[in-house]
C-alpha positions as CSV (number, residue, x, y, z in Angstrom):
1,H,-22.7,23.5,3.0
2,Y,-26.0,21.9,2.0
3,M,-27.0,21.4,5.7
4,D,-26.2,25.0,6.4
5,Y,-28.5,26.1,3.6
6,L,-31.3,23.9,4.8
7,L,-31.1,24.9,8.5
8,L,-29.9,28.5,8.4
9,K,-31.7,30.2,5.5
10,D,-34.1,33.0,6.7
11,D,-37.3,34.3,5.0
12,D,-38.4,37.9,4.7
13,E,-41.4,37.2,7.0
14,P,-40.6,36.9,10.7
15,N,-40.9,33.6,12.6
16,T,-41.3,31.4,9.5
17,G,-38.1,29.5,10.2
18,G,-36.1,27.9,7.3
19,I,-37.3,26.9,3.9
20,V,-38.9,23.8,5.3
21,N,-41.8,25.9,6.5
22,N,-42.0,27.9,3.3
23,N,-44.9,26.9,0.9
24,D,-43.3,28.9,-2.0
25,V,-40.3,26.7,-2.5
26,T,-38.6,27.3,-5.9
27,P,-37.2,24.4,-7.9
28,D,-33.7,25.5,-7.1
29,E,-34.5,25.5,-3.3
30,K,-36.1,22.1,-3.6
31,L,-33.0,20.7,-5.3
32,K,-30.8,22.1,-2.5
33,C,-33.1,20.5,0.1
34,E,-32.7,17.2,-1.7
35,M,-29.0,17.6,-1.8
36,A,-29.0,18.5,1.9
37,S,-30.8,15.2,2.7
38,H,-28.3,13.2,0.7
39,A,-25.4,15.0,2.2
40,A,-26.8,14.4,5.7
41,M,-27.1,10.8,4.9
42,W,-23.8,10.1,3.2
43,H,-21.6,12.7,4.8
44,I,-22.8,12.6,8.4
45,L,-24.6,9.3,9.1
46,Y,-22.1,7.4,7.0
47,L,-19.1,8.8,8.9
48,Q,-20.8,8.4,12.3
49,A,-21.5,4.8,11.5
50,S,-17.8,4.3,10.5
51,Y,-16.8,5.9,13.8
52,G,-18.9,3.2,15.6
53,L,-16.8,0.4,14.1
54,W,-13.4,2.0,15.1
55,G,-14.9,3.1,18.5
56,A,-15.6,-0.5,19.4
57,M,-12.1,-1.4,18.6
58,K,-10.7,1.5,20.6
59,D,-12.9,0.6,23.6
60,C,-11.5,-3.0,23.5
61,A,-7.9,-1.7,23.4
62,I,-8.6,0.6,26.4
63,S,-10.2,-2.2,28.3
64,A,-7.1,-4.3,27.8
65,D,-4.8,-1.7,29.2
66,P,-4.3,-2.3,32.9
67,S,-3.4,1.4,33.5
68,Y,-7.0,2.5,32.5
69,D,-10.0,2.6,34.8
70,N,-12.7,1.4,32.4
71,D,-15.5,2.7,34.5
72,A,-13.9,6.1,34.6
73,A,-13.3,5.9,30.9
74,G,-17.0,5.2,30.4
75,I,-16.6,1.7,29.0
76,T,-19.3,-0.4,30.5
77,D,-20.6,-2.2,27.4
78,L,-18.1,-3.3,24.7
79,N,-20.9,-3.8,22.2
80,A,-22.3,-0.3,22.6
81,K,-20.4,1.3,19.7
82,L,-21.3,-1.6,17.4
83,D,-25.0,-1.1,18.2
84,E,-24.5,2.6,17.4
85,F,-23.0,1.6,14.1
86,I,-25.9,-0.6,13.0
87,A,-28.5,1.9,14.3
88,Y,-27.0,4.7,12.1
89,W,-26.9,2.3,9.1
90,V,-30.4,0.8,9.4
91,G,-32.4,3.6,11.1
92,S,-35.8,3.2,12.9
93,L,-38.3,3.5,10.0
94,N,-37.5,0.3,8.1
95,S,-40.2,-2.3,8.7
96,E,-38.7,-4.9,6.3
97,V,-35.3,-5.7,5.1
98,A,-36.2,-5.0,1.5
99,S,-37.2,-1.4,2.3
100,V,-36.3,1.3,-0.2
101,N,-38.6,3.9,1.1
102,G,-36.9,4.7,4.4
103,Y,-34.5,7.6,5.1
104,S,-31.6,5.5,6.2
105,L,-28.3,4.2,4.6
106,W,-29.9,0.8,4.5
107,S,-32.8,1.9,2.4
108,A,-30.6,4.0,0.1
109,T,-28.2,1.1,-0.3
110,N,-31.1,-1.2,-1.3
111,E,-32.3,1.3,-3.8
112,I,-29.0,1.7,-5.6
113,G,-28.3,-2.0,-5.3
114,I,-31.4,-2.8,-7.3
115,Y,-30.4,-0.2,-9.9
116,F,-27.0,-1.9,-10.3
117,N,-28.4,-5.5,-10.1
118,T,-26.4,-6.3,-7.0
119,H,-29.3,-7.6,-4.8
120,E,-31.2,-10.7,-3.9
121,S,-34.9,-10.3,-3.4
122,E,-34.5,-6.5,-3.5
123,V,-32.0,-6.6,-0.6
124,A,-28.7,-5.2,-1.6
125,L,-25.8,-7.7,-1.2
126,T,-23.9,-4.9,0.4
127,N,-26.5,-4.8,3.2
128,K,-26.5,-8.5,3.7
129,H,-22.7,-8.5,4.1
130,I,-22.8,-5.5,6.4
131,R,-25.4,-7.1,8.6
132,T,-23.5,-10.4,8.8
133,G,-20.3,-8.4,9.6
134,Y,-22.1,-6.7,12.5
135,E,-23.3,-10.0,13.8
136,A,-19.7,-11.4,13.6
137,L,-18.3,-8.4,15.5
138,S,-21.0,-8.7,18.2
139,S,-20.1,-12.4,18.5
140,I,-16.4,-11.6,18.8
141,L,-16.9,-9.1,21.6
142,S,-19.5,-11.3,23.4
143,V,-16.9,-13.9,24.2
144,D,-16.2,-13.9,28.0
145,G,-13.1,-11.8,28.7
146,A,-12.7,-10.9,25.0
147,C,-10.9,-7.7,25.8
148,D,-9.0,-8.8,28.8
149,Q,-5.2,-8.2,28.7
150,N,-4.5,-11.8,27.6
151,K,-7.2,-12.2,25.0
152,A,-7.2,-8.7,23.6
153,P,-4.5,-9.1,21.0
154,A,-6.4,-11.9,19.2
155,T,-9.7,-10.0,19.6
156,L,-8.2,-6.8,18.2
157,K,-6.8,-8.7,15.2
158,S,-10.3,-10.1,14.5
159,L,-12.0,-6.8,14.9
160,W,-9.4,-5.2,12.5
161,M,-10.1,-7.8,9.8
162,V,-13.9,-7.6,10.0
163,N,-14.0,-3.8,10.3
164,N,-11.9,-3.4,7.1
165,K,-14.1,-5.8,5.2
166,I,-17.3,-4.0,6.4
167,L,-15.8,-0.7,5.4
168,S,-15.0,-2.0,1.9
169,Y,-18.7,-3.0,1.5
170,M,-19.7,0.5,2.8
171,M,-17.8,2.0,-0.1
172,V,-19.9,0.2,-2.7
173,P,-23.1,2.3,-2.5
174,L,-21.0,5.5,-2.6
175,V,-19.3,4.4,-5.8
176,Q,-22.6,3.2,-7.3
177,N,-24.3,6.5,-6.6
178,L,-21.4,8.5,-8.1
179,I,-21.5,6.4,-11.3
180,K,-25.3,6.9,-11.5
181,A,-24.9,10.7,-11.0
182,M,-22.3,10.8,-13.8
183,L,-24.6,8.8,-16.2
184,D,-27.4,11.1,-15.3
185,D,-25.1,14.1,-15.8
186,H,-26.4,15.5,-12.5
187,Q,-23.8,17.9,-11.2
188,S,-25.4,18.4,-7.7
189,Y,-25.4,14.6,-7.0
190,I,-21.9,14.3,-8.4
191,D,-20.8,16.9,-5.8
192,V,-22.3,14.9,-3.0
193,Y,-20.8,11.6,-3.8
194,A,-17.5,12.7,-5.3
195,K,-16.7,14.6,-2.1
196,M,-16.9,11.3,-0.3
197,V,-15.3,9.0,-2.8
198,V,-12.4,11.1,-4.3
199,P,-10.7,12.1,-0.9
200,Q,-10.5,8.4,0.0
201,L,-8.3,7.8,-3.1
202,V,-5.4,9.7,-1.4
203,Q,-4.6,6.3,0.0
204,C,-4.3,4.8,-3.4
205,R,-2.3,5.8,-6.5
206,Y,-1.8,9.5,-6.1
207,S,-1.9,10.3,-9.8
208,N,-5.4,8.7,-10.0
209,Y,-6.5,10.8,-7.0
210,E,-5.2,14.0,-8.7
211,F,-6.9,13.1,-12.0
212,L,-10.3,12.4,-10.4
213,K,-10.0,15.4,-8.1
214,K,-9.5,17.6,-11.2
215,E,-12.4,16.0,-13.2
216,L,-14.9,15.8,-10.4
217,L,-14.1,18.3,-7.7
218,D,-12.0,21.2,-9.1
219,Q,-14.2,21.8,-12.1
220,P,-17.7,20.9,-13.3
221,F,-18.2,17.4,-14.6
222,N,-17.8,17.0,-18.4
223,K,-19.7,13.9,-19.6
224,Q,-17.5,13.7,-22.6
225,N,-14.7,12.5,-20.2
226,I,-16.9,9.9,-18.5
227,H,-14.9,7.0,-20.1
228,S,-11.5,8.1,-18.9
229,I,-13.0,8.9,-15.5
230,A,-14.7,5.5,-15.2
231,K,-11.4,3.7,-16.2
232,V,-9.4,5.5,-13.5
233,L,-12.2,4.7,-11.0
234,H,-12.3,1.1,-12.0
235,D,-8.5,0.9,-11.6
236,S,-8.9,2.2,-8.0
237,Y,-11.5,-0.4,-7.0
238,S,-9.0,-2.9,-5.6
239,C,-7.3,-0.2,-3.4
240,L,-10.7,0.6,-1.9
241,G,-11.2,-3.1,-1.1
242,I,-14.0,-3.6,-3.7
243,S,-14.4,-5.3,-7.0
244,C,-16.3,-4.9,-10.3
245,E,-18.6,-7.7,-9.2
246,M,-19.4,-6.0,-5.9
247,V,-20.3,-2.7,-7.7
248,G,-22.1,-4.3,-10.6
249,E,-23.4,-2.4,-13.7
250,P,-26.4,-0.2,-14.1
251,M,-29.5,-1.8,-15.6
252,G,-29.6,-1.3,-19.4
253,L,-26.0,-0.2,-19.7
254,N,-25.1,-0.5,-23.4
255,D,-21.7,1.1,-23.3
256,S,-18.9,-1.4,-23.2
257,L,-16.3,1.2,-22.3
258,L,-18.1,1.8,-19.0
259,S,-18.1,-1.9,-18.2
260,C,-15.8,-3.3,-15.6
261,D,-14.5,-6.9,-15.5
262,D,-12.4,-8.3,-12.6
263,E,-10.7,-10.7,-15.0
264,N,-8.9,-7.8,-16.5
265,Y,-7.1,-7.1,-13.2
266,K,-5.9,-10.7,-12.4
267,H,-2.8,-10.5,-14.6
268,P,-1.6,-7.0,-14.2
269,I,1.1,-5.3,-16.3
270,L,3.5,-4.0,-13.7
271,A,5.6,-1.1,-15.0
272,G,5.7,-2.7,-18.4
273,Y,6.3,-6.3,-17.1
274,P,3.3,-8.5,-18.1
275,T,2.5,-11.1,-15.5
276,T,1.0,-14.3,-16.6
277,T,-0.1,-15.6,-13.2
278,H,-2.4,-14.4,-10.4
279,V,-0.1,-12.0,-8.5
280,A,-2.2,-8.9,-8.5
281,E,-2.9,-9.2,-4.8
282,Q,0.8,-9.7,-4.0
283,S,1.6,-6.5,-5.8
284,K,-0.7,-4.6,-3.5
285,I,1.6,-5.0,-0.5
286,D,3.0,-1.6,-1.5
287,L,-0.4,-0.1,-0.5
288,D,0.2,-1.3,3.0
289,L,3.5,0.5,3.2
290,Y,2.1,3.6,1.5
291,Q,-0.9,3.8,3.9
292,M,1.4,3.2,6.9
293,K,3.5,6.2,5.8
294,I,0.4,8.4,5.5
295,L,-0.8,7.4,9.0
296,M,2.6,7.7,10.6
297,S,2.9,11.3,9.2
298,F,0.4,12.3,11.9
299,D,1.3,12.9,15.5
300,N,-1.8,10.9,16.6
301,D,-2.0,7.8,18.8
302,N,-4.9,6.3,16.9
303,Y,-3.3,6.7,13.5
304,W,-0.1,5.1,14.8
305,M,-2.2,2.2,16.2
306,F,-3.8,1.8,12.7
307,A,-0.3,1.8,11.1
308,K,0.8,-0.9,13.5
309,H,-2.3,-3.0,12.7
310,I,-1.6,-2.7,8.9
311,Y,2.0,-3.9,9.5
312,E,1.0,-6.8,11.7
313,H,-2.3,-7.9,10.1
314,G,-2.4,-6.5,6.6
315,K,-5.0,-4.5,4.8
316,N,-4.8,-4.5,1.0
317,S,-3.1,-7.7,-0.1
318,K,-5.8,-10.4,0.0
319,K,-5.2,-14.1,-0.1
320,E,-7.1,-16.3,-2.6
321,D,-9.9,-17.3,-0.1
322,Y,-10.7,-13.7,1.0
323,Y,-13.9,-13.2,-1.1
324,T,-16.9,-15.3,-0.4
325,S,-19.3,-16.3,-3.1
326,K,-21.9,-13.8,-4.3
327,D,-24.5,-16.5,-3.6
328,D,-23.4,-17.2,-0.1
329,D,-26.0,-15.9,2.4
330,S,-23.3,-15.5,5.1
331,M,-19.8,-14.3,5.3
332,N,-17.5,-16.6,7.1
333,Y,-15.6,-14.3,9.4
334,S,-13.9,-17.1,11.3
335,G,-10.2,-17.4,10.7
336,Y,-10.0,-14.0,9.0
337,E,-6.5,-13.6,10.3
338,F,-5.4,-16.0,7.6
339,N,-7.0,-14.2,4.7
340,L,-4.8,-11.1,4.4
341,R,-1.0,-11.2,3.8
342,S,0.9,-8.6,5.8
343,L,4.4,-7.1,5.8
344,H,4.9,-8.9,9.1
345,D,4.2,-12.2,7.3
346,L,7.1,-11.3,4.9
347,A,9.3,-10.3,7.7
348,V,9.1,-13.6,9.6
349,S,8.6,-15.9,6.6
350,S,10.6,-19.1,6.8
351,K,11.5,-18.6,3.1
352,R,13.9,-15.8,3.9
353,Y,16.0,-17.8,6.3
354,A,16.9,-20.6,4.0
355,I,20.7,-21.1,4.2
356,N,21.1,-20.6,0.4
357,V,19.3,-17.2,0.2
358,L,21.8,-14.7,-1.1
359,F,23.2,-12.5,1.8
360,S,20.9,-14.1,4.4
361,E,23.8,-15.6,6.4
362,Q,25.8,-12.4,6.4
363,I,22.8,-10.1,7.3
364,Q,21.6,-12.4,10.1
365,E,25.1,-12.6,11.6
366,Y,25.4,-8.8,11.5
367,H,22.1,-8.5,13.4
368,N,23.4,-10.8,16.3
369,D,21.9,-13.9,14.7
370,D,18.4,-12.6,15.2
371,R,16.4,-14.5,12.5
372,F,13.7,-11.9,12.8
373,Y,16.0,-8.9,12.9
374,A,13.8,-6.7,10.6
375,N,10.6,-7.5,12.5
376,T,12.5,-6.8,15.8
377,A,13.6,-3.4,14.6
378,I,10.1,-2.4,13.4
379,M,8.2,-3.6,16.4
380,D,10.8,-2.1,18.8
381,M,10.3,1.3,17.0
382,F,6.5,1.0,17.3
383,N,6.8,0.2,21.0
384,D,9.4,2.9,21.6
385,I,7.1,5.5,20.1
386,A,4.3,4.4,22.3
387,G,6.5,4.1,25.4
388,S,9.2,5.9,27.3
389,S,11.6,6.5,24.4
390,Y,9.2,9.0,22.9
391,E,9.6,11.3,25.9
392,Q,13.3,10.9,25.7
393,G,13.5,12.6,22.3
394,L,12.7,9.9,19.7
395,S,10.3,11.8,17.4
396,R,7.5,10.1,15.5
397,K,9.0,11.6,12.3
398,N,12.2,9.7,13.0
399,G,10.3,6.6,14.0
400,A,8.3,6.6,10.8
401,A,11.4,6.9,8.7
402,V,13.1,4.0,10.4
403,I,10.0,1.8,10.0
404,S,9.3,2.5,6.4
405,S,13.0,2.3,5.3
406,T,13.4,-1.0,7.2
407,I,10.4,-2.5,5.5
408,L,11.7,-1.6,2.1
409,T,15.4,-2.6,2.6
410,Q,15.2,-5.5,5.0
411,V,11.7,-6.9,4.6
412,I,10.8,-6.5,0.9
413,Y,14.3,-6.9,-0.6
414,M,15.1,-10.0,1.4
415,Y,11.7,-11.6,0.6
416,V,12.4,-10.9,-3.1
417,L,15.7,-12.8,-2.7
418,A,13.9,-15.6,-1.0
419,E,11.3,-15.9,-3.9
420,L,14.1,-15.8,-6.5
421,T,16.1,-18.5,-4.6
422,Q,13.1,-20.7,-4.5
423,V,12.8,-20.7,-8.3
424,V,16.4,-21.7,-8.7
425,D,16.3,-24.4,-6.0
426,I,13.2,-26.1,-7.5
427,N,14.5,-26.0,-11.0
428,T,17.7,-28.1,-10.8
429,G,19.7,-28.7,-13.9
430,S,18.9,-27.2,-17.3
431,Y,15.2,-28.1,-17.3
432,C,12.7,-25.9,-15.4
433,D,9.1,-26.2,-14.6
434,E,6.8,-23.7,-16.3
435,A,4.7,-23.7,-13.1
436,E,7.5,-21.6,-11.6
437,S,6.3,-18.6,-13.5
438,Y,4.2,-17.9,-10.4
439,N,7.2,-17.5,-8.2
440,W,8.9,-15.4,-10.7
441,D,5.9,-13.1,-11.2
442,E,5.5,-13.0,-7.4
443,A,9.1,-11.7,-7.1
444,A,8.3,-9.1,-9.8
445,A,5.2,-8.0,-7.9
446,Y,7.3,-7.4,-4.7
447,I,9.9,-5.5,-6.7
448,I,7.5,-3.2,-8.6
449,G,4.2,-3.1,-6.7
450,S,0.7,-2.0,-7.8
451,L,1.2,1.8,-7.5
452,E,3.5,2.1,-10.5
453,G,0.7,1.2,-12.9
454,S,1.4,-0.3,-16.3
455,S,3.9,2.1,-17.7
456,F,7.7,2.0,-17.1
457,D,8.0,5.6,-16.0
458,G,5.4,5.8,-13.2
459,Q,6.1,8.1,-10.3
460,D,3.8,6.7,-7.6
461,G,5.8,3.6,-6.5
462,E,6.9,2.8,-3.0
463,L,9.0,-0.4,-3.6
464,L,12.4,-1.0,-5.0
465,W,11.4,0.1,-8.6
466,G,10.0,3.3,-7.2
467,L,13.2,3.9,-5.2
468,A,15.3,3.5,-8.3
469,N,13.3,6.0,-10.3
470,K,13.6,8.6,-7.4
471,R,17.3,8.2,-7.2
472,S,17.8,8.3,-11.0
473,L,16.8,11.9,-11.0
474,E,19.3,12.8,-8.3
475,F,22.2,10.8,-9.9
476,D,21.4,11.6,-13.5
477,R,20.9,8.0,-14.3
478,Q,17.7,8.0,-16.5
479,N,17.4,6.5,-19.9
480,E,15.8,8.0,-23.0
481,D,12.4,6.9,-21.9
482,G,12.6,8.9,-18.7
483,Y,13.0,6.2,-16.1
484,A,16.0,4.7,-14.2
485,I,18.7,2.8,-16.2
486,V,18.7,0.4,-13.2
487,N,15.0,-0.3,-13.8
488,S,15.8,-0.8,-17.5
489,A,18.2,-3.5,-16.5
490,V,15.8,-5.0,-13.9
491,K,13.1,-5.1,-16.5
492,N,15.4,-6.9,-18.9
493,L,16.4,-9.4,-16.3
494,L,12.8,-10.1,-15.3
495,W,12.0,-10.7,-19.0
496,A,15.0,-12.9,-19.4
497,G,14.2,-15.1,-16.4
498,K,10.5,-15.4,-17.4
499,G,11.6,-16.3,-20.9
500,Q,13.9,-19.0,-19.6
501,I,11.1,-20.5,-17.4
502,L,8.5,-20.4,-20.2
503,N,11.0,-21.9,-22.6
504,K,11.8,-24.6,-20.0
505,N,15.5,-24.0,-20.3
506,C,17.0,-22.8,-17.0
507,L,20.6,-23.7,-17.4
508,Y,21.6,-20.1,-16.6
509,L,18.7,-19.0,-14.5
510,D,20.9,-18.9,-11.4
511,R,23.1,-16.2,-13.2
512,T,20.0,-14.2,-14.0
513,V,18.9,-14.4,-10.4
514,K,22.3,-13.3,-9.1
515,S,22.4,-10.4,-11.5
516,L,18.9,-9.3,-10.6
517,S,19.7,-9.5,-6.9
518,H,22.7,-7.3,-7.3
519,M,21.1,-4.8,-9.6
520,L,18.3,-4.2,-7.0
521,L,20.9,-3.0,-4.6
522,I,22.1,-0.1,-6.8
523,P,19.3,2.3,-5.7
524,M,20.0,1.5,-2.1
525,I,23.7,2.3,-2.6
526,Q,22.6,5.6,-4.3
527,T,20.4,6.3,-1.3
528,L,23.2,5.7,1.1
529,I,25.4,8.1,-0.8
530,K,22.6,10.7,-0.7
531,Y,22.4,10.5,3.1
532,A,26.2,10.7,3.3
533,L,25.9,14.0,1.4
534,V,23.1,15.3,3.4
535,N,24.5,14.3,6.8
536,Q,28.1,15.5,6.3
537,Y,29.1,17.9,9.2
538,K,26.1,16.9,11.3
539,M,26.6,15.6,14.9
540,Y,25.0,12.3,15.9
541,S,23.3,14.2,18.7
542,S,21.3,16.3,16.3
543,H,18.6,13.6,15.9
544,D,17.9,14.7,12.3
545,V,15.7,12.2,10.5
546,T,18.2,11.8,7.7
547,I,20.7,10.4,10.1
548,Y,18.2,7.6,11.1
549,E,17.3,6.9,7.5
550,G,21.0,6.7,6.4
551,E,21.7,4.3,9.2
552,V,18.9,1.9,8.1
553,Y,20.4,1.7,4.6
554,A,23.8,1.2,6.2
555,H,22.6,-1.7,8.3
556,T,21.4,-3.4,5.1
557,L,24.5,-2.8,3.0
558,I,27.3,-3.3,5.6
559,P,26.9,-7.1,5.8
560,I,26.5,-7.3,2.0
561,F,29.6,-5.3,1.3
562,G,31.3,-7.3,4.0
563,K,30.7,-10.5,2.1
564,Y,33.2,-9.3,-0.5
565,S,35.3,-6.6,1.3
566,K,35.7,-6.0,5.0
567,K,37.5,-2.8,4.2
568,S,34.4,-1.4,2.4
569,A,32.1,-2.6,5.1
570,N,34.2,-0.8,7.7
571,V,34.0,2.5,5.7
572,L,30.2,2.3,5.9
573,Q,30.2,1.4,9.6
574,R,32.5,4.3,10.5
575,N,30.7,6.9,8.4
576,M,27.0,6.0,8.6
577,V,26.3,4.3,11.9
578,R,25.9,6.3,15.1
579,R,28.6,6.1,17.7
580,G,29.1,8.7,20.3
581,S,26.6,11.6,20.4
582,L,29.4,14.2,20.3
583,Q,31.0,12.8,17.2
584,E,30.5,14.1,13.7
585,I,28.8,11.8,11.2
586,V,30.5,11.0,7.8
587,P,34.0,11.9,9.1
588,D,35.7,10.6,5.9
589,G,33.3,12.5,3.6
590,P,30.6,11.3,1.2
591,Q,33.1,10.5,-1.5
592,A,34.6,7.8,0.7
593,V,31.2,6.3,1.1
594,A,30.8,6.2,-2.6
595,D,34.3,4.8,-3.1
596,A,33.4,1.9,-0.8
597,Y,31.5,0.3,-3.7
598,L,34.6,0.2,-5.9
599,D,36.2,-2.7,-4.1
600,I,33.1,-4.9,-4.7
601,A,32.0,-3.7,-8.1
602,D,33.7,-6.6,-9.9
603,D,32.2,-9.1,-7.5
604,F,28.8,-7.6,-8.2
605,G,29.4,-7.6,-12.0
606,I,27.9,-4.1,-12.0
607,Q,30.2,-1.2,-12.6
608,C,30.0,2.2,-11.0
609,E,28.5,3.9,-14.0
610,F,25.1,2.6,-12.8
611,I,25.4,4.6,-9.7
612,G,26.2,7.9,-11.3
613,K,27.0,11.4,-9.9
614,S,25.3,13.5,-7.3
615,Y,26.6,17.0,-6.6
616,E,30.3,16.7,-5.8
617,V,30.2,13.0,-5.4
618,D,31.2,10.9,-8.4
619,S,30.9,7.1,-7.9
620,C,33.5,6.5,-10.6
621,L,36.0,9.2,-9.6
622,N,38.5,6.9,-8.1
623,Y,37.7,3.8,-10.1
624,S,40.7,1.8,-11.3
625,P,39.5,-1.2,-13.5
626,K,41.1,-4.5,-12.6
627,L,40.8,-6.1,-16.0
628,S,39.8,-3.6,-18.6
629,M,38.5,-0.1,-19.0
630,V,34.7,0.2,-18.6
631,S,32.8,3.2,-19.8
632,D,29.1,4.2,-20.2
633,A,29.1,1.6,-22.9
634,S,28.6,-1.0,-20.1
635,V,25.4,0.7,-19.3
636,A,24.2,0.7,-22.9
637,S,25.0,-3.0,-23.2
638,W,22.1,-3.7,-20.8
639,W,19.7,-2.0,-23.2
640,R,21.0,-4.1,-26.1
641,F,20.5,-7.2,-23.9
642,G,17.0,-6.0,-23.1
643,T,16.1,-5.8,-26.7
644,I,17.0,-9.4,-27.2
645,S,15.2,-10.4,-24.0
646,V,12.0,-8.6,-25.0
647,G,12.1,-10.3,-28.4
648,I,12.6,-13.8,-26.9
649,I,9.7,-13.5,-24.3
650,T,7.3,-11.9,-26.8
651,W,7.9,-14.8,-29.1
652,I,7.2,-17.3,-26.3
653,L,4.1,-15.5,-25.1
654,L,2.6,-15.3,-28.5
């Protein structure tokens, strides 16, 4: 409420206006005036400038829609919103680019850039990149017919890429000012900048957001906690699209615990699995899914448009050539569409359609031989939500559930299988190339993701590892360390495969890959049973979101079960896939759905104990072992195997 204080405070004397006309300003009132000016700059001008970027993109989308009358919509100049953006950022009082004395975001960014030594000739690198980005956007929209119906898709893609990069640079001065305020132990300045930085971390690891919210917003800042706060802030840089190099370090900083080095984030530890190759960016694909889910939770056309852009074009997972050199005067915005990896890229990758990828043939056949079945389902849902199906009763809540579940089960899982298959195919015979560590780490990155953090028992994940941890609570399948026994087995298999590759002995790597591929399906099977429990006695016509979610998991598992048992596949088809609207879902009961796994358990080599029990459903209730009795000891054997695997790979790495 800094602006309210500045503009609305009355004096005792009549007609004197606010405190700006009062010659007897107290130190406290002066401080509040200063805070008001900072808040006006970073809370109002900053957001208004951001609106200009997205406004230009929205105007282009409207211009491309033949159903709109652009003149009636007030769109006569496609560059108008961009000009507003740069006007709000630069202001009118700057007579030179190196100005630090103006009252604009440009001047303030130069000033803090000098303090953090991220400048050239007293011009902040952030400002140089923002200016170059603005010029690139103007150039894109100045192409003749850029936003015509035919050219608009390519134009919107380019605008999306450049906008996100500019917004990343716009985060830099906010973070720099917050760090400076903490170093100065200035609570008022911390309030201004924390209220802009911390809320944006909702899109990142939620536990980090909660920690910084508690330390910087919910209570007064305690400088004794500055190291832990700085560590969590540094860990969040990549999610915000920035880096340690972009933020820099304050002049004269002598505290190594406050230093930030990008090298420390190139080989991340993913839920206890130490990567040895550069797969940090691949692991951040989970941020795309997480941010899509946030955007799709709103009943808002613009947010759904952004979610669709994230899916198609990416946002967080950068390819190696994304960043330009610090010493490069210009940012090469041409070809940006190739610099981010997207979930769409994974969905249509040629890797996943190789004939020897496990389950690929069965799943493709089940989906009418559509090689791009996952992408088809996702894009159909986006288009249905925007079109006539939305009016016919398909809620956005249901659409969001279908999209996010399809991405996890049919995009991420199948791409992991493709990566694992590639490792096996390249390494023929007993000898394997150590260079394949990259492909193995890449598979681990897509299994675990960045949101889990470095510990085994993280609760922020969105990928297959996170799904297993969520289901382990419901099916009482957690180990002594508090995370899923499935993930304990997955971890051991990842260690074992990595050990085989690093030891250049891959005689049994194909077995490791097959076991890992099967183990990753257990949380999906648990999820299917969960929805069988939830949906029992419901009618297909109810349109409950859980019916749609259960169906997505069924569409993934039916062809996989069918590879080993047509009977089991038919049970899932009859109980979990919609038929007539007046029919009851799960007619055979949830126990029948759980029992469907029993016929394929021996083929999987994973017994029913890994699935566990949930309410009245026991996955082992009707199990009759074909060869010998199997008990919970089979689960414990994975932990003994894991101890051996960890010992082997630790020796190799050391």
